[in-house]
BASE-187688 format. One record per atom (N, C-alpha, C, CB): residue in one letter; x, y, z. Coordinates in Angstrom, 3 decimals, always signed. Glycine has a CB too. Layout:
  marse      east     north        up
      A         X         Y         Z
...
This chain:
  marse      east     north        up
      M   +94.050   -44.270    -3.764
      M   +93.905   -43.293    -4.894
      M   +93.261   -42.256    -4.673
      M   +93.362   -43.740    -5.934
      H   +93.797   -40.993    -4.608
      H   +92.942   -39.705    -4.624
      H   +92.712   -39.251    -5.690
      H   +93.378   -38.689    -4.002
      L   +91.312   -38.647    -5.637
      L   +90.442   -37.667    -6.725
      L   +91.078   -36.397    -6.945
      L   +88.924   -37.283    -6.217
      T   +91.534   -35.937    -8.297
      T   +92.133   -35.219    -8.907
      T   +91.139   -33.945    -9.170
      T   +92.669   -35.945    -9.971
      V   +91.265   -32.886    -8.446
      V   +90.476   -31.764    -9.286
      V   +91.463   -30.827    -9.786
      V   +89.362   -30.920    -8.417
      G   +90.800   -30.204   -11.397
      G   +91.655   -29.580   -12.291
      G   +91.225   -28.077   -11.445
      G   +91.283   -29.842   -14.162
      G   +92.227   -27.061   -11.410
      G   +91.604   -25.858   -11.195
      G   +92.170   -24.970   -12.485
      G   +91.960   -25.258    -9.655
      M   +90.789   -24.438   -13.228
      M   +91.511   -24.015   -14.483
      M   +90.785   -22.457   -14.282
      M   +91.125   -25.064   -16.140
      G   +91.792   -21.354   -14.668
      G   +91.111   -19.980   -14.581
      G   +92.294   -18.959   -15.488
      G   +90.862   -19.451   -12.689
      S   +92.009   -17.460   -15.216
      S   +92.514   -16.781   -15.875
      S   +94.165   -16.800   -15.187
      S   +91.644   -15.550   -15.962
      A   +94.855   -16.665   -15.860
      A   +96.562   -16.669   -15.874
      A   +97.278   -15.340   -15.375
      A   +97.135   -16.886   -17.477
      G   +96.173   -14.323   -15.749
      G   +96.486   -12.916   -15.570
      G   +96.704   -12.449   -14.323
      G   +95.573   -12.165   -16.050
      N   +97.113   -11.315   -14.209
      N   +97.551   -10.918   -12.444
      N   +96.383    -9.713   -12.302
      N   +99.636   -10.106   -12.097
      E   +95.465    -9.614   -12.823
      E   +94.454    -8.487   -12.599
      E   +93.351    -8.863   -11.994
      E   +94.029    -7.857   -13.744
      A   +93.126   -10.003   -11.501
      A   +91.980   -10.038   -10.536
      A   +91.918    -9.366    -9.176
      A   +91.768   -11.294   -10.274
      A   +90.565    -8.993    -9.018
      A   +90.388    -8.462    -7.609
      A   +90.817    -9.052    -6.366
      A   +89.187    -8.322    -7.408
      D   +91.159    -8.423    -5.202
      D   +91.434    -9.120    -4.233
      D   +90.757   -10.170    -3.564
      D   +91.635    -8.459    -3.602
      D   +89.268    -9.957    -3.599
      D   +88.535   -10.641    -3.248
      D   +88.164   -12.328    -4.312
      D   +87.550    -9.587    -3.045
      V   +88.718   -12.222    -5.301
      V   +88.516   -13.217    -6.272
      V   +89.947   -13.948    -5.833
      V   +88.296   -12.629    -7.976
      K   +90.714   -13.163    -5.804
      K   +91.979   -14.290    -5.659
      K   +91.862   -14.800    -4.200
      K   +93.674   -13.569    -5.912
      E   +91.182   -14.097    -3.086
      E   +90.586   -14.756    -2.094
      E   +89.775   -16.542    -2.192
      E   +89.615   -13.663    -1.786
      K   +88.806   -15.716    -2.789
      K   +87.955   -17.063    -3.197
      K   +88.809   -18.347    -3.982
      K   +86.698   -16.541    -4.313
      S   +89.759   -17.876    -4.661
      S   +90.438   -19.159    -5.324
      S   +91.309   -19.549    -4.342
      S   +91.237   -18.952    -6.727
      M   +92.086   -18.860    -3.527
      M   +92.649   -19.856    -2.215
      M   +91.733   -20.561    -1.575
      M   +93.297   -19.130    -1.052
      I   +90.606   -20.043    -1.402
      I   +89.784   -20.798    -0.362
      I   +89.623   -22.305    -1.096
      I   +88.168   -19.963    -0.024
      L   +89.101   -21.945    -2.418
      L   +88.928   -23.114    -3.150
      L   +90.073   -24.089    -3.210
      L   +88.585   -22.756    -4.412
      G   +91.353   -23.608    -3.201
      G   +92.351   -24.970    -3.203
      G   +92.401   -25.138    -1.773
      G   +94.025   -24.821    -3.919
      Q   +92.067   -24.355    -0.965
      Q   +91.870   -25.019    +0.780
      Q   +90.939   -26.053    +0.232
      Q   +90.999   -23.826    +2.310
      S   +90.028   -25.651    +0.057
      S   +88.705   -26.799    +0.351
      S   +89.031   -28.158    -0.192
      S   +87.181   -26.353    -0.454
      I   +89.950   -28.011    -1.733
      I   +90.019   -29.221    -2.612
      I   +91.283   -30.008    -1.688
      I   +90.429   -28.799    -4.471
      A   +92.215   -29.246    -0.890
      A   +93.156   -30.259    -0.371
      A   +92.564   -30.782    +1.391
      A   +94.893   -29.407    -0.394
      Q   +91.647   -29.834    +1.797
      Q   +90.751   -30.509    +2.826
      Q   +89.830   -31.787    +2.765
      Q   +89.949   -29.617    +3.138
      R   +89.754   -31.788    +1.569
      R   +89.242   -32.933    +1.031
      R   +89.533   -34.169    +0.909
      R   +89.099   -32.788    +0.228
      G   +91.003   -34.157    +1.059
      G   +91.967   -35.093    +0.416
      G   +92.077   -35.290    -0.917
      G   +91.801   -36.226    +0.823
      F   +91.446   -34.162    -1.994
      F   +92.017   -34.154    -3.080
      F   +93.302   -33.585    -3.901
      F   +91.290   -33.917    -3.436
      V   +93.531   -34.099    -4.995
      V   +94.798   -33.383    -5.624
      V   +94.612   -32.170    -6.467
      V   +95.525   -34.323    -6.500
      L   +95.049   -31.425    -6.167
      L   +95.347   -30.429    -7.171
      L   +95.582   -30.251    -8.196
      L   +95.879   -30.000    -7.082
      I   +95.168   -30.040    -9.815
      I   +96.193   -29.812   -10.697
      I   +95.826   -28.733   -11.429
      I   +96.516   -30.891   -11.495
      T   +96.456   -27.742   -12.019
      T   +96.553   -26.336   -12.664
      T   +97.556   -26.502   -13.812
      T   +97.068   -25.136   -11.579
      G   +97.581   -25.353   -14.424
      G   +98.201   -25.197   -15.766
      G   +99.825   -24.597   -15.164
      G   +97.151   -23.946   -16.924
      A  +100.072   -24.550   -13.994
      A  +101.176   -24.173   -13.486
      A  +101.429   -22.601   -13.768
      A  +102.194   -25.064   -14.000
      C  +100.516   -21.838   -13.715
      C  +100.908   -20.622   -14.343
      C  +100.399   -19.551   -13.147
      C  +100.169   -20.423   -15.952
      P  +100.711   -18.308   -13.386
      P  +100.247   -17.089   -12.640
      P   +98.516   -16.953   -12.140
      P  +100.624   -15.855   -13.680
      G   +98.287   -15.870   -11.631
      G   +96.876   -15.883   -11.732
      G   +95.825   -16.501   -10.902
      G   +96.686   -16.300   -12.739
      L   +94.828   -16.640   -10.922
      L   +93.961   -17.466   -10.024
      L   +93.979   -19.099    -9.967
      L   +92.631   -17.089   -10.379
      P   +94.698   -19.460   -10.805
      P   +95.436   -21.049   -10.610
      P   +96.534   -21.095    -9.948
      P   +95.870   -21.766   -11.855
      Y   +97.174   -20.086    -9.650
      Y   +98.532   -20.072    -8.629
      Y   +97.644   -19.704    -7.386
      Y   +99.992   -18.752    -9.021
      E   +96.833   -18.952    -7.065
      E   +96.146   -18.755    -5.997
      E   +95.343   -19.540    -5.235
      E   +95.615   -18.024    -6.209
      C   +95.032   -20.488    -6.441
      C   +94.296   -21.588    -6.099
      C   +95.175   -23.224    -5.392
      C   +93.529   -21.806    -7.552
      A   +96.191   -22.850    -6.042
      A   +97.530   -23.737    -5.599
      A   +97.914   -23.042    -4.370
      A   +98.896   -23.757    -6.752
      R   +98.293   -22.123    -4.235
      R   +98.486   -21.361    -2.979
      R   +97.639   -21.797    -1.803
      R   +98.213   -19.941    -3.230
      G   +96.606   -21.945    -1.974
      G   +95.483   -22.316    -0.985
      G   +95.660   -23.769    -0.653
      G   +93.984   -22.061    -1.591
      A   +95.786   -24.577    -1.510
      A   +95.984   -25.929    -1.473
      A   +97.025   -26.383    -0.488
      A   +96.299   -26.360    -2.754
      K   +98.063   -25.636    -1.028
      K   +99.528   -25.643    -0.342
      K   +99.519   -25.579    +1.376
      K  +100.398   -24.210    -0.936
      Q   +98.685   -23.977    +1.624
      Q   +98.542   -23.802    +3.080
      Q   +97.871   -24.660    +3.756
      Q   +98.028   -22.726    +3.402
      A   +97.177   -25.640    +2.925
      A   +96.368   -26.560    +3.922
      A   +96.650   -27.829    +3.515
      A   +94.803   -26.368    +3.959
      G   +98.182   -27.818    +3.297
      G   +98.756   -29.264    +3.017
      G   +98.392   -30.021    +2.251
      G   +98.757   -29.991    +3.833
      G   +98.043   -29.634    +1.189
      G   +97.488   -30.318    +0.104
      G   +98.477   -30.834    -1.050
      G   +96.505   -29.428    -0.448
      L   +98.110   -31.612    -1.851
      L   +99.167   -31.896    -2.910
      L   +99.000   -31.484    -4.080
      L   +99.410   -33.104    -3.104
      S   +99.582   -30.459    -4.707
      S   +99.279   -29.707    -5.838
      S  +100.084   -30.052    -6.865
      S   +99.348   -28.381    -5.634
      I   +99.842   -30.373    -8.222
      I  +100.407   -30.750    -9.518
      I  +100.279   -29.628   -10.297
      I   +99.778   -31.924   -10.174
      G  +101.225   -29.332   -11.227
      G  +101.332   -28.445   -12.059
      G  +101.814   -28.626   -13.631
      G  +102.034   -27.708   -11.421
      I  +101.086   -28.737   -14.371
      I  +100.824   -29.225   -16.058
      I  +101.870   -27.797   -16.653
      I   +98.536   -29.156   -16.774
      S  +102.774   -27.872   -16.799
      S  +103.842   -26.809   -17.498
      S  +103.794   -26.929   -19.057
      S  +105.490   -27.130   -17.007
      P  +103.798   -25.755   -19.443
      P  +103.585   -25.487   -20.847
      P  +105.346   -25.902   -21.724
      P  +102.989   -23.560   -20.946
      A  +106.204   -25.584   -20.708
      A  +107.430   -25.863   -20.950
      A  +108.094   -27.173   -20.847
      A  +107.969   -25.146   -20.314
      L  +109.760   -26.960   -21.344
      L  +110.263   -28.293   -21.481
      L  +111.211   -28.657   -20.308
      L  +110.976   -28.433   -22.823
      S  +111.205   -27.455   -19.718
      S  +112.370   -27.606   -18.545
      S  +111.906   -26.635   -17.329
      S  +114.054   -27.075   -19.154
      L  +112.082   -26.739   -16.091
      L  +112.124   -25.743   -15.116
      L  +112.767   -24.184   -15.736
      L  +113.046   -26.401   -13.893
      D  +113.704   -24.446   -16.000
      D  +114.392   -23.068   -16.967
      D  +113.551   -22.438   -17.406
      D  +115.236   -23.277   -18.206
      E  +113.046   -23.112   -18.450
      E  +111.762   -22.535   -19.735
      E  +110.805   -22.135   -18.798
      E  +110.934   -23.843   -20.994
      H  +110.320   -23.076   -17.925
      H  +108.937   -22.831   -17.145
      H  +109.296   -21.626   -16.405
      H  +108.398   -24.103   -16.080
      I  +109.746   -21.103   -16.075
      I  +110.327   -19.932   -15.059
      I  +110.534   -18.730   -16.203
      I  +112.037   -20.426   -14.131
      H  +111.565   -18.645   -17.210
      H  +112.267   -17.554   -17.498
      H  +111.404   -17.344   -18.995
      H  +114.049   -17.805   -17.486
      K  +110.898   -18.348   -19.796
      K  +110.373   -18.160   -21.045
      K  +108.711   -17.865   -20.648
      K  +110.715   -19.545   -22.061
      Y  +108.369   -18.481   -20.004
      Y  +106.769   -18.378   -19.480
      Y  +106.279   -17.659   -18.466
      Y  +106.283   -19.504   -19.090
      R  +107.406   -17.210   -17.646
      R  +107.089   -16.649   -16.649
      R  +105.928   -17.061   -15.488
      R  +106.916   -15.648   -17.167
      S  +106.449   -18.408   -15.448
      S  +105.226   -18.896   -14.392
      S  +105.890   -19.380   -13.359
      S  +104.169   -20.056   -14.884
      P  +105.096   -19.459   -12.466
      P  +105.642   -19.895   -10.796
      P  +106.129   -21.405   -10.337
      P  +104.336   -19.655    -9.738
      A  +106.524   -21.582    -9.743
      A  +107.075   -23.188    -9.158
      A  +106.935   -23.536    -8.155
      A  +108.283   -23.542    -9.125
      D  +106.840   -22.477    -7.196
      D  +107.116   -22.436    -5.639
      D  +105.725   -23.327    -4.816
      D  +107.197   -20.536    -5.090
      V  +104.653   -23.453    -5.247
      V  +103.686   -23.715    -4.676
      V  +102.985   -25.226    -5.529
      V  +102.883   -22.333    -4.635
      Y  +104.221   -25.904    -6.647
      Y  +103.822   -27.289    -6.453
      Y  +104.464   -28.077    -5.850
      Y  +103.646   -27.863    -7.370
      D  +103.794   -29.857    -5.836
      D  +104.613   -30.817    -5.127
      D  +105.608   -31.302    -6.622
      D  +103.504   -32.225    -4.242
      V  +104.668   -31.004    -7.565
      V  +105.117   -31.943    -8.836
      V  +105.011   -30.809    -9.886
      V  +104.015   -33.445    -9.228
      L  +106.076   -30.582   -11.023
      L  +105.698   -29.925   -12.155
      L  +105.842   -31.111   -13.286
      L  +106.623   -28.566   -12.393
      I  +104.951   -31.167   -14.147
      I  +104.998   -32.014   -15.380
      I  +105.280   -31.082   -16.542
      I  +103.630   -32.829   -15.616
      Y  +106.484   -31.589   -17.431
      Y  +107.062   -30.823   -18.326
      Y  +106.101   -31.301   -19.283
      Y  +108.587   -30.954   -18.585
      T  +105.417   -30.505   -20.485
      T  +104.926   -31.038   -21.514
      T  +105.576   -30.547   -22.871
      T  +103.579   -30.828   -21.427
      G  +106.307   -29.652   -22.600
      G  +106.747   -28.785   -23.977
      G  +105.891   -28.824   -24.919
      G  +107.965   -29.200   -24.673
      S  +104.678   -28.586   -24.674
      S  +103.405   -28.331   -25.792
      S  +102.671   -27.140   -25.762
      S  +102.298   -29.330   -25.668
      G  +103.562   -25.913   -25.118
      G  +103.126   -24.873   -24.935
      G  +101.847   -24.427   -24.293
      G  +103.227   -24.550   -25.840
      L  +101.588   -23.216   -24.338
      L  +100.440   -22.542   -23.678
      L   +98.741   -23.504   -23.715
      L  +100.352   -20.961   -24.594
      M   +98.731   -23.875   -25.308
      M   +97.330   -24.082   -25.574
      M   +97.503   -25.927   -25.671
      M   +96.714   -23.098   -27.198
      G   +98.594   -26.222   -25.959
      G   +98.892   -27.595   -26.114
      G   +98.570   -28.524   -24.776
      G  +100.390   -27.669   -26.506
      R   +99.077   -27.762   -23.440
      R   +99.142   -28.502   -22.043
      R   +96.985   -28.622   -21.601
      R  +100.437   -27.085   -20.554
      E   +96.202   -27.837   -22.360
      E   +95.151   -28.356   -21.943
      E   +94.575   -29.477   -21.805
      E   +94.634   -27.990   -22.294
      V   +94.811   -30.431   -22.832
      V   +94.119   -31.743   -22.564
      V   +94.746   -32.344   -21.604
      V   +94.028   -32.647   -23.651
      T   +95.748   -32.298   -21.587
      T   +96.454   -32.818   -20.454
      T   +95.964   -32.372   -19.068
      T   +97.832   -32.461   -20.595
      N   +96.043   -31.034   -19.265
      N   +95.084   -30.621   -17.930
      N   +93.752   -31.120   -17.712
      N   +94.818   -29.202   -17.889
      I   +92.934   -31.108   -18.356
      I   +91.667   -32.033   -18.266
      I   +91.692   -33.206   -18.135
      I   +90.943   -32.021   -19.164
      R   +92.551   -33.985   -18.788
      R   +92.315   -35.562   -19.043
      R   +93.079   -36.108   -17.672
      R   +93.109   -36.237   -20.706
      S   +93.997   -35.052   -16.935
      S   +94.391   -35.710   -15.800
      S   +93.336   -35.324   -14.502
      S   +95.939   -35.298   -15.541
      S   +92.307   -34.528   -15.081
      S   +91.507   -34.282   -13.769
      S   +90.365   -35.290   -13.596
      S   +90.875   -32.805   -13.750
      D   +89.992   -35.960   -12.858
      D   +88.463   -36.269   -12.390
      D   +87.674   -35.371   -12.238
      D   +88.292   -36.851   -11.264
      M   +87.597   -34.193   -11.777
      M   +86.417   -33.346   -11.951
      M   +87.395   -32.172   -12.407
      M   +85.323   -33.088   -10.512
      V   +86.612   -30.916   -12.580
      V   +87.236   -29.722   -13.281
      V   +86.547   -28.374   -12.533
      V   +86.892   -29.782   -15.054
      V   +87.472   -27.475   -12.008
      V   +86.707   -26.293   -11.680
      V   +87.152   -25.087   -12.678
      V   +86.950   -25.914   -10.111
      I   +85.753   -24.373   -12.992
      I   +86.132   -22.989   -13.940
      I   +86.087   -22.013   -12.974
      I   +85.055   -22.543   -15.252
      L   +86.974   -21.326   -13.186
      L   +86.926   -19.971   -12.243
      L   +87.995   -18.538   -12.899
      L   +87.628   -20.546   -10.469
      G   +86.886   -17.870   -13.043
      G   +87.132   -16.453   -13.698
      G   +87.420   -17.181   -15.211
      G   +88.644   -15.361   -12.910
      G   +88.491   -16.487   -15.733
      G   +88.905   -17.300   -17.204
      G   +88.778   -16.276   -18.350
      G   +87.790   -18.701   -17.608
      R   +89.536   -16.642   -19.410
      R   +89.525   -15.927   -20.860
      R   +89.559   -17.240   -21.380
      R   +90.826   -14.780   -21.397
      S   +90.124   -16.632   -22.728
      S   +89.963   -17.766   -23.996
      S   +90.576   -18.966   -23.856
      S   +90.518   -17.322   -25.309
      G   +91.693   -18.903   -22.876
      G   +92.115   -20.396   -22.618
      G   +91.523   -21.137   -21.649
      G   +93.407   -20.515   -22.297
      T   +90.644   -20.600   -20.730
      T   +90.007   -21.127   -19.881
      T   +88.664   -21.606   -20.987
      T   +89.794   -20.092   -18.567
      L   +88.351   -21.129   -21.535
      L   +87.097   -21.454   -22.413
      L   +87.394   -22.820   -23.004
      L   +86.811   -20.316   -23.647
      G   +88.642   -22.679   -23.452
      G   +89.028   -24.195   -24.208
      G   +89.246   -25.208   -23.513
      G   +90.190   -24.255   -24.978
      E   +89.554   -24.819   -22.164
      E   +89.463   -25.940   -21.189
      E   +88.230   -26.527   -20.765
      E   +90.021   -25.582   -20.091
      F   +87.284   -25.525   -20.581
      F   +85.979   -25.920   -20.266
      F   +85.764   -26.769   -21.587
      F   +84.894   -24.640   -19.968
      A   +85.750   -26.560   -22.778
      A   +85.060   -27.062   -24.181
      A   +85.748   -28.322   -23.790
      A   +85.440   -26.260   -25.898
      I   +86.805   -28.476   -23.418
      I   +87.672   -29.572   -23.644
      I   +86.682   -30.714   -22.539
      I   +89.555   -29.149   -23.160
      A   +86.665   -30.467   -21.157
      A   +86.110   -30.888   -20.366
      A   +84.327   -31.540   -20.716
      A   +86.373   -29.839   -19.501
      F   +83.651   -30.284   -21.203
      F   +82.352   -30.491   -21.422
      F   +82.233   -31.433   -22.469
      F   +81.674   -29.321   -21.680
      D   +83.121   -31.710   -23.564
      D   +83.092   -32.622   -24.330
      D   +83.518   -33.954   -24.023
      D   +83.602   -32.235   -25.181
      E   +84.242   -33.707   -22.844
      E   +84.710   -35.280   -22.556
      E   +83.796   -35.750   -21.304
      E   +86.539   -35.426   -22.104
      G   +82.704   -35.187   -21.196
      G   +81.769   -35.435   -20.041
      G   +82.670   -35.379   -18.699
      G   +80.983   -36.942   -20.211
      K   +83.149   -34.550   -18.270
      K   +83.528   -34.307   -17.079
      K   +82.333   -33.682   -15.788
      K   +84.641   -33.394   -17.407
      L   +82.835   -33.987   -14.458
      L   +82.000   -33.240   -13.664
      L   +82.541   -31.873   -13.244
      L   +81.682   -34.010   -12.538
      I   +82.001   -30.984   -13.840
      I   +82.356   -29.446   -13.823
      I   +81.958   -28.542   -13.097
      I   +82.131   -28.907   -14.748
      G   +82.754   -28.333   -12.196
      G   +82.204   -26.607   -11.373
      G   +82.597   -25.397   -11.703
      G   +82.591   -26.362    -9.943
      V   +81.680   -24.347   -11.373
      V   +82.188   -23.050   -12.069
      V   +81.764   -22.259   -10.747
      V   +81.385   -22.522   -13.734
      L   +82.761   -21.504   -10.787
      L   +82.887   -20.734    -9.207
      L   +82.278   -19.382   -10.099
      L   +84.933   -20.533    -8.201
      Q   +80.984   -19.108    -9.666
      Q   +80.488   -17.854   -10.270
      Q   +80.808   -16.296    -9.590
      Q   +78.987   -18.069   -10.297
      G   +80.573   -15.183    -9.989
      G   +80.835   -14.147    -9.409
      G   +82.276   -13.507    -9.225
      G   +80.311   -14.364    -8.406
      N   +82.904   -14.417   -10.078
      N   +84.324   -13.867   -10.356
      N   +84.639   -13.270   -11.939
      N   +85.371   -15.136   -10.052
      G   +83.697   -12.807   -12.604
      G   +83.897   -12.365   -13.798
      G   +84.422   -13.347   -15.031
      G   +84.728   -11.362   -13.559
      G   +84.885   -12.811   -16.005
      G   +85.468   -13.787   -17.515
      G   +84.432   -14.808   -17.448
      G   +87.296   -14.678   -17.472
      I   +84.815   -15.939   -17.984
      I   +84.380   -17.161   -18.639
      I   +83.210   -17.719   -17.834
      I   +85.553   -18.204   -18.755
      A   +84.270   -17.974   -16.321
      A   +82.817   -18.305   -15.553
      A   +81.529   -18.079   -15.545
      A   +82.790   -18.046   -14.681
      D   +81.474   -16.706   -15.654
      D   +80.242   -15.825   -15.194
      D   +79.311   -16.140   -16.732
      D   +80.751   -13.800   -14.806
      Q   +79.899   -16.629   -17.896
      Q   +78.950   -16.709   -18.909
      Q   +78.656   -18.081   -19.140
      Q   +79.368   -16.057   -20.105
      I   +79.252   -19.058   -18.632
      I   +79.192   -20.199   -18.987
      I   +77.763   -21.117   -19.103
      I   +80.043   -20.643   -18.210
      Q   +76.954   -20.888   -18.069
      Q   +75.389   -21.237   -17.772
      Q   +74.656   -20.837   -19.473
      Q   +74.620   -19.973   -16.171
      D   +75.022   -19.443   -19.876
      D   +74.457   -19.165   -21.193
      D   +75.216   -20.123   -22.106
      D   +74.608   -17.606   -21.640
      L   +76.059   -20.273   -22.300
      L   +76.904   -20.859   -23.412
      L   +76.283   -22.230   -23.533
      L   +78.565   -20.913   -23.091
      V   +76.371   -22.929   -22.447
      V   +75.713   -24.483   -22.242
      V   +74.678   -24.584   -22.781
      V   +75.398   -24.982   -20.936
      A   +73.533   -23.234   -22.578
      A   +72.074   -23.484   -22.811
      A   +72.210   -23.163   -24.491
      A   +70.883   -22.351   -21.782
      S   +73.380   -22.899   -25.255
      S   +73.003   -22.565   -26.436
      S   +73.954   -23.636   -27.457
      S   +73.211   -20.916   -26.605
      F   +74.663   -24.662   -26.569
      F   +75.312   -25.904   -27.143
      F   +73.973   -26.832   -27.758
      F   +76.269   -26.787   -25.818
      Q   +72.935   -27.107   -27.365
      Q   +71.954   -28.322   -27.481
      Q   +72.681   -29.373   -27.674
      Q   +70.939   -28.283   -28.558
      K   +73.642   -29.863   -26.468
      K   +74.538   -31.239   -26.765
      K   +74.483   -31.620   -25.465
      K   +76.184   -31.145   -27.394
      D   +74.339   -33.090   -25.521
      D   +74.604   -33.931   -24.089
      D   +75.765   -34.883   -24.360
      D   +73.200   -34.905   -23.550
      S   +76.765   -34.094   -23.969
      S   +78.053   -35.158   -23.756
      S   +78.369   -35.764   -22.737
      S   +79.171   -34.709   -23.928
      G   +77.503   -35.544   -21.646
      G   +77.324   -36.456   -20.452
      G   +78.097   -35.825   -19.217
      G   +77.899   -37.983   -20.786
      A   +78.230   -34.650   -19.618
      A   +79.202   -33.794   -18.755
      A   +77.943   -32.967   -17.663
      A   +80.305   -32.502   -19.950
      R   +78.547   -33.014   -16.059
      R   +77.491   -32.461   -15.398
      R   +78.045   -31.331   -14.723
      R   +76.811   -33.387   -14.513
      L   +77.375   -30.061   -14.830
      L   +77.697   -28.873   -14.342
      L   +76.986   -28.690   -12.996
      L   +77.385   -27.843   -15.320
      V   +78.053   -28.210   -11.882
      V   +77.471   -27.408   -10.711
      V   +78.069   -26.102   -10.873
      V   +77.785   -28.012    -9.235
      Y   +76.932   -25.128   -10.251
      Y   +77.415   -23.358   -10.140
      Y   +77.049   -23.395    -8.652
      Y   +76.351   -21.889   -11.249
      S   +78.155   -22.733    -8.078
      S   +77.794   -21.581    -6.771
      S   +78.665   -20.662    -6.911
      S   +77.910   -22.057    -5.175
      A   +78.727   -19.789    -6.234
      A   +79.630   -18.452    -6.089
      A   +80.329   -18.902    -4.533
      A   +78.515   -16.688    -6.066
      D   +80.000   -20.048    -4.138
      D   +80.993   -20.617    -2.814
      D   +81.883   -21.213    -2.919
      D   +80.581   -21.367    -1.955
      P   +83.090   -21.108    -2.844
      P   +84.054   -22.213    -2.980
      P   +83.945   -23.427    -2.156
      P   +85.289   -21.730    -2.751
      L   +83.430   -23.502    -1.021
      L   +83.301   -24.554    -0.249
      L   +82.292   -25.412    -0.460
      L   +83.258   -24.216    +0.858
      K   +80.907   -24.654    -0.724
      K   +79.578   -25.064    -1.230
      K   +79.833   -26.014    -2.586
      K   +78.640   -23.659    -1.581
      L   +80.849   -25.243    -3.132
      L   +80.987   -25.686    -4.780
      L   +81.940   -27.109    -4.587
      L   +81.966   -24.238    -5.952
      I   +82.910   -27.293    -4.149
      I   +83.444   -28.653    -3.694
      I   +82.762   -29.380    -3.223
      I   +84.298   -28.705    -2.923
      D   +81.852   -29.330    -2.074
      D   +81.217   -30.101    -1.253
      D   +80.218   -30.908    -2.126
      D   +80.618   -29.301    -0.164
      E   +79.374   -29.839    -2.996
      E   +78.379   -30.370    -3.769
      E   +79.180   -31.320    -4.917
      E   +77.454   -29.132    -4.386
      M   +80.140   -30.911    -5.490
      M   +81.024   -31.910    -6.522
      M   +81.336   -33.237    -6.010
      M   +82.454   -31.309    -6.882
      A   +82.015   -33.466    -4.575
      A   +82.399   -34.277    -3.861
      A   +81.304   -35.176    -3.912
      A   +82.812   -33.807    -2.708
      K   +80.181   -34.867    -3.551
      K   +78.941   -35.336    -3.369
      K   +78.538   -36.452    -4.808
      K   +77.943   -33.916    -3.184
      L   +78.420   -35.282    -5.848
      L   +78.231   -35.722    -7.110
      L   +78.600   -36.938    -7.462
      L   +78.727   -35.006    -7.865
      Y   +80.198   -36.756    -7.326
      Y   +81.126   -37.642    -7.819
      Y   +80.868   -38.815    -7.259
      Y   +82.418   -37.281    -7.634
      T   +81.129   -39.038    -6.065
      T   +80.993   -40.200    -5.175
      T   +79.695   -40.945    -5.488
      T   +81.019   -39.759    -3.680
      E   +78.748   -40.364    -5.163
      E   +77.269   -41.101    -5.710
      E   +77.010   -41.267    -7.103
      E   +76.023   -40.312    -5.299
      R   +77.413   -40.444    -7.938
      R   +77.027   -40.896    -9.338
      R   +77.756   -40.720   -10.416
      R   +75.985   -40.409    -9.704
      H   +78.453   -39.609   -10.614
      H   +79.289   -39.450   -11.781
      H   +80.600   -40.128   -11.866
      H   +79.523   -38.144   -11.946
      Y   +81.098   -40.841   -10.723
      Y   +82.194   -42.025   -10.874
      Y   +81.871   -42.951   -11.850
      Y   +82.399   -42.850    -9.619
      Q   +80.640   -43.477   -11.991
      Q   +80.110   -44.333   -12.750
      Q   +80.438   -44.010   -14.307
      Q   +78.711   -44.367   -12.404
      R   +80.583   -42.644   -14.774
      R   +81.060   -42.438   -16.102
      R   +82.113   -41.602   -15.861
      R   +80.085   -41.891   -17.093
      P   +83.419   -42.053   -16.018
      P   +84.358   -41.198   -15.691
      P   +84.888   -40.612   -16.886
      P   +85.312   -41.784   -14.917
      S   +84.638   -41.129   -18.145
      S   +85.129   -40.653   -19.442
      S   +84.346   -41.090   -20.408
      S   +86.429   -41.014   -19.748
      C   +84.271   -40.064   -21.499
      C   +83.410   -40.745   -22.600
      C   +84.399   -41.800   -23.474
      C   +82.717   -39.488   -23.675
      F   +85.666   -42.226   -22.996
      F   +86.690   -43.007   -23.725
      F   +86.409   -44.427   -23.187
      F   +88.272   -42.480   -23.455
      C   +85.432   -44.656   -21.933
      C   +85.389   -45.998   -21.506
      C   +83.921   -46.487   -21.965
      C   +85.678   -46.117   -19.879
      D   +84.252   -47.986   -22.370
      D   +83.274   -48.744   -22.501
      D   +82.634   -49.188   -21.282
      D   +83.637   -49.679   -23.206
      E   +80.997   -48.989   -21.684
      E   +80.244   -49.566   -20.621
      E   +81.045   -51.221   -19.916
      E   +78.593   -49.804   -21.393
      I   +80.885   -50.801   -18.694
      I   +81.393   -52.030   -17.958
      I   +80.220   -53.146   -17.492
      I   +82.172   -51.484   -16.620
      P   +80.321   -54.498   -18.404
      P   +79.299   -54.873   -17.802
      P   +78.941   -55.376   -16.474
      P   +79.025   -55.480   -18.399
      A   +77.466   -55.551   -16.269
      A   +77.456   -55.617   -14.386
      A   +78.051   -56.809   -13.802
      A   +75.844   -55.665   -13.663
      G   +78.686   -56.844   -13.068
      G   +79.292   -58.106   -11.934
      G   +80.846   -58.098   -12.468
      G   +78.410   -60.043   -12.147
      A   +81.602   -56.972   -13.588
      A   +82.665   -56.987   -13.903
      A   +83.251   -56.113   -13.107
      A   +82.799   -56.867   -15.059
      G   +84.790   -56.177   -12.722
      G   +85.730   -55.366   -12.117
      G   +85.014   -55.178   -10.663
      G   +86.032   -53.958   -13.001
């Protein structure tokens, strides 16, 4: 079974070329590790991440807000060309966030606006391993200060880096060495010797 990494970021197309490039490198890094990429099947930075995963021969899953491919493309004006699988939730833009996060073993935040902040909040409250790709503007560059103000231990573990390769390397190491022992806040403790 392959680990899944959620790539959550701004769906706007206003990102600078260097930020788009880092998003593509992130997707390539995820694919090269043998991980499966999950995004909101939207344009912008998640799309660039999926393009990178596709170029590296990886598997990419898009969680669509739509009920069908037609609605995905025409109503939501979202791409379908870089996804190996599209899952149609019919939940709308905000409703698919929980599916995005719960389908991901690890989550990466890149850039982002209010929707990405919502995805981050879900991932944080559910104790996920969260990577923050810094230096791209948006919510990602404000997360460290936000977390300091939470005064809450949800079990989430955060990793920060401006380098997408280093970020995925550190996340892979942390997940395989420690975080897999607490995959979700919804799991009861497993007694020693069980499973």
